[in-house]
C-alpha positions in Angstrom: -29.8 -47.2 -27.5 -26.7 -49.3 -26.5 -24.8 -49.7 -23.2 -21.1 -49.7 -23.4 -19.6 -52.1 -20.9 -17.3 -51.0 -18.0 -18.2 -47.2 -18.1 -22.1 -47.9 -18.5 -22.4 -45.3 -21.3 -25.5 -44.9 -22.8 -25.1 -44.3 -26.6 -28.1 -43.1 -28.7 -27.6 -43.9 -32.2 -29.5 -42.6 -35.4 -28.4 -43.1 -39.1 -27.5 -39.6 -39.0 -25.6 -38.9 -35.5 -24.2 -40.8 -32.5 -24.6 -39.3 -29.0 -23.2 -40.9 -25.9 -24.1 -40.2 -22.3 -20.6 -40.9 -20.8 -17.0 -40.2 -21.3 -15.9 -39.4 -24.6 -12.5 -41.3 -24.0 -14.2 -44.5 -23.8 -16.0 -43.4 -27.4 -13.0 -42.6 -29.6 -11.9 -45.9 -30.8 -15.5 -46.8 -31.8 -15.9 -43.6 -33.7 -15.2 -42.9 -37.2 -11.9 -41.0 -37.9 -12.7 -37.4 -37.8 -12.5 -34.7 -40.4 -13.0 -32.0 -38.0 -12.9 -32.0 -34.0 -14.7 -29.2 -32.1 -13.6 -29.2 -28.8 -15.9 -27.0 -26.4 -14.6 -28.4 -22.9 -13.3 -27.4 -19.6 -12.3 -23.6 -19.1 -10.8 -24.4 -15.7 -13.6 -22.4 -13.9 -15.1 -25.4 -11.7 -18.8 -24.8 -12.7 -19.6 -28.3 -13.6 -19.0 -31.5 -12.0 -15.7 -32.8 -12.8 -14.5 -29.6 -14.1 -11.0 -28.3 -12.7 -11.5 -25.4 -10.6 -8.3 -23.9 -12.0 -6.6 -23.4 -15.3 -3.6 -25.0 -13.9 -5.4 -28.5 -14.0 -6.3 -28.1 -17.5 -3.2 -29.8 -18.8 -3.7 -33.1 -16.9 -7.6 -32.8 -17.8 -7.1 -32.7 -21.5 -3.9 -34.7 -22.1 -5.6 -38.0 -22.6 -8.0 -36.5 -24.9 -5.4 -34.8 -27.0 -3.3 -38.1 -27.2 -6.1 -40.0 -28.4 -7.3 -37.2 -31.0 -3.5 -37.2 -32.3 -3.6 -41.0 -32.6 -6.9 -41.4 -34.4 -7.0 -38.0 -36.4 -6.2 -37.9 -40.3 -3.7 -36.1 -42.0 -6.5 -33.8 -42.9 -8.2 -33.3 -39.7 -8.9 -29.8 -38.0 -9.3 -29.1 -34.4 -11.2 -26.1 -33.1 -10.5 -25.3 -29.5 -13.0 -23.3 -27.7 -11.2 -21.9 -24.5 -10.4 -18.9 -22.3 -7.4 -16.8 -22.8 -5.3 -18.2 -19.9 -6.7 -21.7 -20.5 -5.0 -21.6 -23.9 -1.9 -20.3 -22.7 -1.8 -23.5 -20.6 -2.6 -25.9 -23.3 -0.9 -24.6 -26.3 2.3 -26.5 -25.7 0.5 -29.7 -25.0 -1.3 -29.5 -28.5 2.2 -28.8 -30.0 3.7 -31.7 -28.3 1.2 -34.0 -29.9 1.6 -32.8 -33.4 -1.1 -30.2 -33.7 -0.2 -27.0 -35.9 -1.4 -23.7 -34.8 -3.4 -22.0 -37.6 -5.3 -19.0 -36.3 -6.6 -17.7 -32.9 -10.4 -16.6 -33.6 -12.0 -14.1 -31.2 -15.6 -14.3 -30.4 -16.5 -10.7 -29.6 -19.7 -10.6 -27.8 -20.0 -6.8 -28.0 -20.7 -4.2 -25.2 -24.2 -5.9 -24.5 -22.0 -8.6 -22.6 -20.3 -6.0 -20.3 -20.6 -6.3 -16.5 -20.4 -3.7 -13.9 -18.2 -5.6 -11.7 -15.1 -4.7 -13.4 -13.3 -1.5 -14.8 -13.9 0.1 -11.6 -12.1 1.1 -8.2 -12.2 -2.6 -6.8 -11.7 -4.6 -10.0 -9.1 -2.5 -12.0 -9.7 -4.1 -15.6 -11.4 -3.6 -18.8 -14.7 -5.7 -19.3 -14.1 -9.2 -20.7 -16.6 -9.6 -23.7 -14.8 -12.4 -25.6 -13.9 -16.1 -25.9 -11.2 -17.7 -28.1 -11.7 -20.4 -30.6 -8.3 -21.8 -31.7 -7.6 -23.5 -35.0 -5.2 -26.3 -35.3 -4.3 -28.7 -38.1 -2.0 -31.8 -38.6 1.1 -31.6 -40.7 0.2 -33.3 -44.0 1.5 -37.0 -44.0 2.0 -39.9 -46.7 1.5 -43.3 -46.0 3.9 -45.6 -47.8 3.2 -49.3 -48.9 5.2 -50.6 -45.8 2.8 -48.7 -43.5 5.4 -46.2 -42.5 4.2 -42.4 -42.4 6.3 -39.8 -43.9 5.8 -36.0 -43.5 4.4 -34.8 -47.2 7.4 -32.0 -47.1 10.3 -34.3 -46.7 8.8 -36.9 -49.0 8.4 -34.4 -51.9 11.8 -33.5 -51.5 13.1 -37.1 -51.0 11.6 -38.3 -54.0 12.9 -35.2 -56.3 16.6 -36.1 -54.7 15.9 -39.8 -55.4 15.2 -38.9 -59.1 18.8 -37.6 -59.5 17.6 -34.1 -60.5 18.5 -30.5 -59.3 16.0 -28.6 -57.4 16.2 -25.7 -60.0 14.8 -28.1 -62.5 11.5 -28.3 -60.5 10.9 -24.8 -61.8 11.4 -26.0 -65.4 8.9 -28.8 -64.7 6.4 -26.3 -63.8 7.2 -23.6 -66.3 7.9 -21.0 -63.7 11.5 -19.2 -62.9 11.9 -19.6 -59.0 8.8 -20.3 -57.1 8.5 -23.9 -57.2 11.8 -24.9 -55.7 11.6 -22.3 -53.2 8.2 -23.1 -51.9 7.8 -26.8 -52.3 10.8 -28.3 -52.3 12.7 -26.5 -49.4 13.2 -28.3 -46.0 12.6 -25.2 -43.9 9.7 -23.4 -42.6 8.9 -21.6 -45.8 7.5 -24.9 -47.2 3.9 -24.4 -48.8 1.5 -27.4 -49.4 1.4 -27.6 -53.5 -1.7 -28.3 -55.3 -2.2 -31.6 -56.7 -1.8 -30.7 -60.1 1.8 -29.2 -59.3 2.7 -32.6 -57.9 1.6 -34.3 -61.0 3.8 -32.0 -63.1 6.7 -32.8 -60.9 6.2 -36.5 -61.2 5.7 -36.3 -65.1 9.2 -34.6 -65.3 10.8 -37.1 -63.0 9.5 -40.0 -65.0 10.9 -38.2 -68.0 14.2 -36.7 -67.0 15.0 -38.7 -63.8 17.0 -41.9 -63.4 15.0 -44.8 -65.1 16.1 -47.1 -62.6 13.9 -45.5 -59.6 10.7 -45.2 -61.3 7.9 -44.8 -60.7 8.4 -41.5 -58.6 6.2 -40.0 -56.2 4.3 -43.2 -55.8 2.7 -44.6 -52.6 2.4 -48.1 -53.7 5.5 -48.5 -55.8 3.2 -49.0 -59.0 1.8 -45.9 -59.9 2.4 -42.1 -59.3 0.1 -40.5 -56.8 -3.1 -38.8 -58.4 -3.8 -35.2 -57.8 -7.0 -35.7 -55.9 -5.2 -38.3 -53.5 -2.5 -35.7 -52.8 -5.1 -32.9 -52.3 -7.0 -35.1 -49.6 -3.7 -35.1 -47.4 -4.4 -31.6 -46.6 -7.6 -30.2 -44.6 -10.8 -28.9 -46.6 -11.1 -25.2 -46.9 -14.1 -23.2 -48.2 -13.1 -19.5 -48.7 -16.0 -17.0 -47.4 -15.3 -13.5 -48.4 -15.1 -10.9 -45.8 -15.0 -13.1 -42.6 -11.8 -12.4 -40.6 -10.6 -14.0 -37.3 -12.8 -11.6 -35.0 -16.3 -12.6 -34.9 -18.7 -10.1 -33.9 -21.5 -12.3 -32.8 -23.8 -11.1 -29.8 -24.4 -13.6 -26.8 -27.5 -16.0 -27.2 -30.7 -14.4 -26.7 -34.1 -15.1 -27.7 -35.5 -18.6 -28.9 -32.2 -20.0 -29.7 -31.2 -19.8 -25.9 -32.5 -22.7 -24.4 -33.9 -22.1 -20.9 -35.1 -24.1 -17.9 -37.9 -21.5 -16.6 -36.1 -18.4 -16.5 -32.7 -19.6 -16.3 -30.2 -20.7 -19.0 -30.0 -24.7 -19.4 -26.1 -24.2 -20.2 -24.4 -20.7 -19.2 -22.1 -21.1 -22.1 -24.0 -22.0 -25.2 -22.5 -21.3 -28.3 -24.4 -19.7 -31.2 -25.3 -22.1 -33.9 -24.3 -19.3 -36.5 -20.5 -19.7 -35.2 -20.5 -23.6 -35.4 -22.0 -23.0 -39.3 -19.3 -20.8 -39.8 -16.5 -23.4 -38.7 -18.1 -26.4 -40.2 -18.9 -24.5 -43.6 -15.1 -23.5 -43.7 -13.2 -26.6 -43.2 -15.7 -29.6 -44.1 -17.8 -30.9 -47.0 -21.1 -32.8 -46.7 -20.6 -36.2 -45.5 -17.6 -35.3 -43.3 -17.3 -36.8 -39.7 -17.4 -34.1 -36.9 -16.3 -35.1 -33.3 -17.8 -33.2 -30.4 -16.1 -34.7 -27.5 -17.5 -32.4 -24.8 -20.8 -32.3 -26.1 -22.7 -29.9 -23.7 -25.8 -29.2 -25.6 -24.2 -30.3 -28.9 -24.4 -27.1 -30.9 -21.8 -28.3 -33.0 -23.5 -31.6 -33.8 -26.6 -29.7 -34.6 -25.0 -27.5 -37.0 -23.3 -30.7 -38.5 -26.6 -32.1 -39.0 -28.0 -29.0 -40.6 -24.9 -28.9 -43.1 -25.3 -32.7 -44.0 -22.3 -33.7 -41.8 -22.0 -36.8 -39.7 -21.6 -35.8 -36.0 -20.3 -38.1 -33.1 -20.8 -36.6 -29.7 -20.4 -37.5 -26.0 -21.7 -35.6 -22.8 -21.0 -36.6 -19.2 -24.1 -35.0 -17.5 -27.5 -36.6 -17.8 -29.3 -33.3 -18.0 -27.3 -31.9 -20.8 -27.3 -35.2 -22.7 -31.0 -35.5 -22.6 -31.4 -31.7 -24.1 -28.8 -32.5 -26.6 -30.7 -35.7 -27.8 -34.0 -33.5 -28.2 -32.0 -30.9 -30.4 -30.4 -33.6 -32.3 -33.7 -35.1 -33.1 -35.1 -31.9 -34.2 -32.1 -31.2 -36.5 -32.6 -34.3 -38.2 -35.5 -33.0 -39.9 -33.1 -30.4 -41.4 -30.5 -31.6 -43.5 -30.6 -29.2 -46.6 -27.4 -27.8 -45.8 -28.6 -24.5 -44.4 -29.8 -22.9 -41.0 -33.1 -23.4 -40.7 -35.5 -20.9 -42.0 -37.8 -20.9 -39.1 -34.7 -20.3 -36.6 -33.5 -17.4 -38.7 -36.9 -15.7 -38.7 -37.4 -15.9 -34.9 -34.0 -14.9 -33.7 -34.1 -11.6 -32.5 -31.7 -9.0 -33.9 -28.9 -8.0 -31.8 -29.8 -5.0 -29.5 -27.9 -1.8 -29.8 -26.1 -0.5 -26.8 -25.1 3.0 -27.0 -22.3 2.6 -24.2 -19.5 4.2 -25.8 -20.9 7.9 -25.8 -21.7 10.1 -28.5 -24.5 10.0 -31.2 -21.9 9.2 -34.0 -21.4 5.8 -32.4 -25.1 5.2 -31.8 -25.7 6.1 -35.4 -23.2 3.5 -36.6 -24.6 0.7 -34.1 -28.1 1.2 -35.6 -27.0 1.0 -39.0 -25.1 -2.0 -38.4 -28.0 -3.7 -36.5 -30.4 -3.0 -39.5 -28.1 -5.0 -41.8 
């Protein structure tokens, strides 16, 4: 454990993780560059000390964090923002201004078991809220040239092809196709698609053979050799496809042994299921990758990161949450096999079936789903 100067933050370090009891703004410079940032911060509800009491104050609260994330992120870093619907409406423009590209909005559907009687009535005339959002952002792929300058990958590809003195239609010939290469990979508008490293190598080989000899090598970052396929692929975020998973996550709210309680009350009212953190990290990271959790809470993302063999860096302001998080991380250090602990899977209760929507057909379908 070490104490970090001015803000007196206490940092608990382990070879597998780092957890700071303090403000994450004081930690970012000392953390390794992130491959994935999972932000489960203020929702604008005023429930915790220091949390804005209104969504109108969220932009000011998040702005220094977003600025730091943008400065220290890699070209391949992903951001997953847990937030409410109105909160996202307030933060989206801020993220775009700092270079974060919207990819997908995921809806955590907690199901009818999360319904409340206080809405959808004569007084509060709304449908029950049973969801939260997890919004996925990425960075625009960039290349870093030998002079230290950063250039967008899209612009760099097009500029290198033009520098070779070649016509854009010749890129199709270089890759053995009719039209798709020039249209998808060398365009300058929003239709651009990130090509695989093997495609870039074909373009480079063609430019070397048919382009202006005075400009060789082409598609080079250091001016000495052509970029390798794996170097190019590393500019974009990792993605591990999982069949059947959509942007609607039908996972019930936590109950049973995974729900941390102090007596009969939850330790944290908005504890996220480890299953969802596993899903996020399994999709966009690989073993050994660095995961940031700037607003740690109970550090569910960091626990999942340890279980999957990733390296988490987390911070939490409130001492009671930081203490519980440290205990969870210590326990998780005993399970780094890359899978959810078997004991947790065995103990977790099946989601209860609530026949709230009427009719035996719905009830039968719900029971069938619960048995799976």
